[in-house]
C-alpha positions as CSV (number, residue, x, y, z in Angstrom):
1,X,78.2,6.2,127.4
2,X,76.0,2.9,127.2
3,X,75.0,3.8,131.2
4,X,73.3,6.7,130.4
5,X,71.8,6.0,127.2
6,X,70.4,2.5,128.8
7,X,69.0,4.4,131.8
8,X,67.1,6.5,129.3
9,X,65.8,3.7,127.3
10,X,64.9,1.4,130.6
11,X,63.1,4.7,131.8
12,X,60.9,5.3,128.8
13,X,59.9,1.7,128.2
14,X,59.2,1.2,131.9
15,X,56.7,4.5,131.3
16,X,55.3,2.6,128.2
17,X,54.2,-0.3,130.1
18,X,53.0,1.8,132.7
19,X,50.9,3.4,130.4
20,X,49.5,-0.1,128.5
21,X,48.4,-1.4,132.1
22,X,46.7,1.9,132.9
23,X,44.9,1.7,129.9
24,X,43.9,-1.8,129.9
25,X,43.0,-0.8,133.7
26,X,40.5,1.7,132.5
27,X,38.1,-0.7,131.3
28,X,37.5,-2.1,134.4
29,X,37.5,0.9,137.2
30,X,35.0,3.9,137.7
31,X,34.6,6.6,135.3
32,X,35.6,9.4,137.9
33,X,38.8,7.7,138.3
34,X,39.7,7.2,135.0
35,X,38.7,11.0,134.4
36,X,41.3,12.0,136.7
37,X,43.8,9.5,135.8
38,X,43.5,10.9,132.3
39,X,44.6,14.2,133.5
40,X,47.3,13.0,134.9
41,X,48.7,11.4,132.2
42,X,48.1,14.6,130.2
43,X,50.0,16.6,132.5
44,X,53.0,14.1,132.7
45,X,52.8,13.9,129.1
46,X,53.6,17.4,128.5
47,X,56.7,17.8,131.1
48,X,58.1,14.1,131.1
49,X,59.6,13.7,127.7
50,X,61.4,17.2,127.5
51,X,62.7,16.3,131.1
52,X,64.1,13.0,129.3
53,X,65.5,14.8,126.4
54,X,67.2,17.9,128.7
55,X,68.8,14.7,130.4
56,X,70.1,13.4,127.3
57,X,71.5,16.9,126.3
58,X,73.2,17.4,129.8
59,X,74.9,14.0,129.4
60,X,75.7,14.2,125.4
61,X,79.1,13.6,126.1
62,X,78.6,10.6,127.2
63,X,75.7,9.4,125.1
64,X,76.9,10.8,122.0
65,X,80.7,10.1,120.5
66,X,82.4,11.7,117.8
67,X,81.8,13.3,114.6
68,X,83.7,10.4,112.8
69,X,82.0,7.6,114.7
70,X,78.7,5.9,113.9
71,X,76.0,6.6,116.3
72,X,75.2,3.3,118.5
73,X,71.8,2.1,118.6
74,X,71.3,3.1,122.4
75,X,72.4,6.5,121.7
76,X,69.9,7.0,118.8
77,X,67.0,5.2,120.8
78,X,67.7,7.7,123.8
79,X,66.6,10.6,121.3
80,X,63.6,8.7,119.6
81,X,61.7,7.3,123.0
82,X,61.0,10.4,124.5
83,X,59.8,11.5,121.3
84,X,57.6,8.2,121.1
85,X,56.7,8.4,124.7
86,X,55.1,12.3,124.1
87,X,52.9,11.0,121.3
88,X,52.2,7.8,123.1
89,X,50.7,9.9,126.4
90,X,48.9,12.2,124.1
91,X,47.0,9.3,122.5
92,X,46.4,7.5,125.9
93,X,44.8,10.5,127.1
94,X,42.4,10.7,124.1
95,X,42.0,7.1,124.6
96,X,40.8,7.2,128.2
97,X,38.8,10.1,127.5
98,X,37.0,7.7,124.9
99,X,36.4,5.1,127.3
100,X,35.1,7.5,130.6
101,X,32.6,8.7,127.5
102,X,31.9,5.1,126.5
103,X,31.3,4.0,130.2
104,X,29.4,7.0,131.2
105,X,26.9,6.6,128.0
106,X,26.4,3.0,128.8
107,X,25.3,4.0,132.5
108,X,22.9,6.7,130.9
109,X,21.2,4.6,128.6
110,X,20.6,1.8,131.2
111,X,18.8,4.5,133.4
112,X,16.9,5.3,130.6
113,X,16.0,2.1,129.6
114,X,14.3,1.5,133.5
115,X,11.9,4.5,132.8
116,X,8.6,4.4,131.6
117,X,7.3,7.2,128.9
118,X,4.0,6.9,129.7
119,X,4.5,8.6,133.4
120,X,7.8,10.1,132.8
121,X,8.3,14.0,133.8
122,X,10.9,16.7,132.3
123,X,12.0,19.6,133.5
124,X,14.1,22.1,132.0
125,X,15.7,24.3,134.1
126,X,13.3,23.6,137.0
127,X,10.3,24.2,135.0
128,X,8.0,21.2,133.8
129,X,7.6,21.2,130.1
130,X,4.3,19.9,128.1
131,X,4.4,16.5,126.1
132,X,7.3,15.2,128.0
133,X,7.0,12.0,126.2
134,X,8.4,13.7,123.0
135,X,11.3,15.2,124.9
136,X,11.8,11.9,126.3
137,X,12.0,9.6,123.2
138,X,14.1,12.3,121.6
139,X,16.8,12.5,124.5
140,X,17.5,8.6,125.1
141,X,18.1,8.3,121.7
142,X,21.3,10.0,122.1
143,X,24.8,8.2,121.1
144,X,28.2,8.6,120.3
145,X,28.9,12.1,118.8
146,X,30.4,11.6,115.1
147,X,33.2,14.0,114.5
148,X,32.7,17.3,113.2
149,X,34.1,20.8,113.6
150,X,31.7,22.4,116.1
151,X,30.8,22.7,119.6
152,X,27.6,22.9,122.4
153,X,26.2,26.2,122.8
154,X,24.6,27.5,126.3
155,X,23.5,24.7,128.1
156,X,20.2,23.7,130.2
157,X,19.7,21.7,133.1
158,X,17.4,18.7,132.2
159,X,15.9,16.7,134.7
160,X,13.8,13.3,133.6
161,X,12.1,11.6,136.1
162,X,10.1,8.0,135.8
163,X,9.5,5.2,138.2
164,X,11.3,6.3,141.2
165,X,14.3,7.2,138.7
166,X,15.8,10.4,138.2
167,X,18.3,11.7,135.8
168,X,19.8,14.9,135.3
169,X,21.5,16.0,132.5
170,X,22.9,19.2,130.6
171,X,22.0,19.6,127.3
172,X,23.0,22.1,124.5
173,X,22.3,22.7,120.8
174,X,25.3,22.5,118.3
175,X,26.6,25.6,117.1
176,X,26.5,24.4,113.8
177,X,23.7,21.7,113.0
178,X,21.0,23.3,114.4
179,X,18.7,19.8,115.0
180,X,21.9,18.5,116.9
181,X,21.9,18.4,121.0
182,X,24.8,17.6,122.6
183,X,24.6,15.6,126.3
184,X,26.4,15.8,129.0
185,X,26.3,14.0,132.4
186,X,27.5,16.4,135.3
187,X,27.4,13.6,138.0
188,X,30.9,12.1,136.3
189,X,32.3,14.6,134.1
190,X,30.1,18.1,133.6
191,X,32.6,19.8,130.8
192,X,33.0,16.2,129.0
193,X,29.9,15.2,126.5
194,X,29.1,11.8,126.4
195,X,27.1,11.8,123.2
196,X,24.8,13.8,121.0
197,X,21.0,13.3,119.2
198,X,19.5,14.6,116.4
199,X,15.5,16.0,116.2
200,X,13.2,18.4,114.9
201,X,10.5,17.6,117.5
202,X,11.9,19.6,120.4
203,X,11.2,23.2,118.4
204,X,7.1,22.6,119.6
205,X,7.8,23.8,123.0
206,X,10.6,26.5,122.2
207,X,9.8,29.3,124.8
208,X,10.2,33.0,123.8
209,X,8.7,36.0,125.7
210,X,6.1,35.6,128.7
211,X,3.8,32.5,127.7
212,X,4.3,32.8,123.7
213,X,5.7,29.6,122.3
214,X,7.6,29.4,118.6
215,X,5.5,27.7,116.1
216,X,1.7,29.3,117.4
217,X,-0.2,30.3,114.6
218,X,-1.2,33.9,114.3
219,X,-4.9,33.7,115.2
220,X,-3.9,31.9,118.7
221,X,-1.5,35.3,119.4
222,X,-4.3,37.6,118.2
223,X,-6.7,36.0,120.6
224,X,-4.2,36.0,123.7
225,X,-3.2,39.7,123.0
226,X,-7.2,40.6,122.9
227,X,-7.8,38.6,125.7
228,X,-5.1,40.9,127.5
229,X,-6.5,44.3,126.4
230,X,-3.8,45.0,123.9
231,X,-4.9,46.4,119.8
232,X,-2.6,46.1,117.3
233,X,-2.1,45.9,114.0
234,X,-1.9,42.7,111.2
235,X,0.3,42.7,108.3
236,X,0.7,39.7,105.9
237,X,3.3,39.4,103.1
238,X,3.3,37.0,100.6
239,X,6.7,36.0,99.3
240,X,8.0,34.8,95.8
241,X,11.3,33.2,95.2
242,X,13.2,33.9,92.6
243,X,13.8,29.6,92.3
244,X,11.6,27.4,90.8
245,X,12.5,24.8,93.1
246,X,11.4,27.0,96.2
247,X,7.5,27.4,96.8
248,X,5.7,30.7,98.0
249,X,6.0,31.5,101.4
250,X,3.7,34.0,103.8
251,X,5.3,36.2,106.5
252,X,2.8,37.8,109.1
253,X,3.7,40.7,111.4
254,X,1.7,41.7,114.5
255,X,2.7,45.1,116.4
256,X,1.4,46.2,119.4
257,X,2.1,49.7,121.4
258,X,2.3,49.6,125.4
259,X,2.9,45.9,125.5
260,X,3.7,45.4,129.3
261,X,6.8,43.1,130.1
262,X,8.2,42.2,133.3
263,X,6.1,46.0,134.6
264,X,8.1,47.6,131.8
265,X,5.9,49.0,128.7
266,X,7.3,49.0,125.3
267,X,6.6,48.1,121.5
268,X,6.4,44.4,120.4
269,X,6.6,43.0,117.2
270,X,5.9,38.9,116.3
271,X,6.6,37.8,113.0
272,X,5.6,34.4,111.9
273,X,6.8,32.4,109.0
274,X,4.3,30.2,107.1
275,X,1.9,31.2,109.9
276,X,4.5,29.8,112.8
277,X,5.5,32.2,115.4
278,X,9.6,32.5,114.3
279,X,10.6,35.2,116.7
280,X,9.4,38.1,118.9
281,X,11.1,41.6,119.3
282,X,10.4,43.8,122.1
283,X,11.6,47.1,122.2
284,X,11.7,49.3,125.8
285,X,12.5,52.9,126.1
286,X,15.6,54.4,127.1
287,X,14.8,55.4,130.4
288,X,13.5,52.1,131.9
289,X,16.8,50.1,129.9
290,X,19.0,49.6,132.7
291,X,16.3,48.8,134.9
292,X,14.9,46.4,132.7
293,X,18.1,44.8,132.2
294,X,18.5,44.1,135.9
295,X,15.1,42.8,136.5
296,X,15.6,40.3,133.0
297,X,18.5,39.1,134.8
298,X,17.0,39.0,138.6
299,X,13.6,37.7,137.7
300,X,14.4,35.2,134.5
301,X,18.2,34.7,135.1
302,X,18.9,36.0,131.6
303,X,22.1,38.3,132.0
304,X,22.2,40.8,129.3
305,X,24.1,43.3,131.0
306,X,27.3,42.2,129.9
307,X,26.3,40.3,126.4
308,X,24.7,40.7,123.4
309,X,23.5,37.1,123.0
310,X,22.0,34.5,125.5
311,X,21.1,31.0,124.6
312,X,18.4,29.0,126.5
313,X,18.5,25.6,124.2
314,X,16.7,26.5,121.5
315,X,15.6,29.8,122.1
316,X,17.7,32.8,121.3
317,X,17.9,36.0,123.0
318,X,19.4,39.2,121.6
319,X,20.0,42.5,122.7
320,X,20.5,45.6,120.4
321,X,20.4,48.7,122.6
322,X,16.9,48.9,124.1
323,X,15.5,46.4,121.5
324,X,15.4,42.9,122.7
325,X,14.8,39.4,120.1
326,X,13.3,36.2,121.5
327,X,13.3,33.8,118.3
328,X,13.7,30.1,117.8
329,X,16.9,29.3,116.4
330,X,15.5,26.9,113.8
331,X,12.4,28.5,112.5
332,X,13.8,31.7,112.3
333,X,16.7,30.6,110.6
334,X,15.1,28.4,108.1
335,X,12.9,31.7,107.2
336,X,16.1,33.9,107.0
337,X,17.9,30.9,104.3
338,X,14.2,31.1,102.6
339,X,14.4,35.0,102.3
340,X,18.0,35.2,100.7
341,X,16.5,33.8,97.6
342,X,13.4,36.4,97.3
343,X,14.9,39.3,96.4
344,X,12.3,41.4,98.0
345,X,9.2,39.9,95.8
346,X,6.1,39.9,97.9
347,X,2.4,41.0,97.9
348,X,1.7,43.3,100.7
349,X,-2.1,42.5,101.8
350,X,-3.9,45.3,103.7
351,X,-3.3,45.8,107.1
352,X,-5.7,44.6,109.7
353,X,-5.9,46.2,113.2
354,X,-7.5,44.0,116.4
355,X,-8.9,45.0,119.2
356,X,-9.6,43.7,122.7
């Protein structure tokens, strides 16, 4: 009886000791090695304790005495220790994951410290951005993620180049906190985040359809359309909220027929919140829909053939049949949140036509 129980106890204690040694070594070895080791710990933790308990059950007649006999300590320990081992290996995996995140975060911060914001170049999915210093300062402020029940949305590839240093990161916007961005370091662990940062400054460069960007004012969009030979109608609405704490807001809508995008004609609608461009709605004809979807995927990498929504960092692209919407998630979200309290109370200015 004691021999079988003691075997189980000794084996479990040996596994626990090895786990502690592995955890301590994790602070001193390469993060990639720690990552793969943690996966081994996770898989082992799922299968090893059940096998130990199975062994105990197979030798139950040797380990456990009759009903009228008090269970000896080693018999109780042979059941409890596999359970403790199971939870220890779970916590071990979590601990090793945190160590990897910490080590990689330190490495990335060290690279940032060697860069100079005055000559920095920032590229998103291969395209260089305007005002790179704003992006640079926002991204390098990243730190450990505070626990909350959300996740990152579609990730974009960022290349940050300065003083002979090149840093590649994947960044995705939080699914709930709209000014939080998750940071991933693909050189080590492409699917595991290393931190996040909070900012509202990135909204100024959110790309919409063609050359248009969110936060553009009405006049600049009209001037661009006129320069391209388009005519259209400008409608303005002044909303009055039913809450005293909210100030009035202005909504502008520009509509243009026969707009051309990727060689396809359709109607386009620009929606502004307080004279800042929030979203663009483009409608193609039903006859061109399939060709337009394929061109959108081939030319811009936007796959809406089998999807209804695609995220490109702060830009959300939605499709409803032949209607395609490009929107700045933060600004459009603010606009929708505001409209909940208006109850349709607004003044409509007379429409204004514009021509080339």
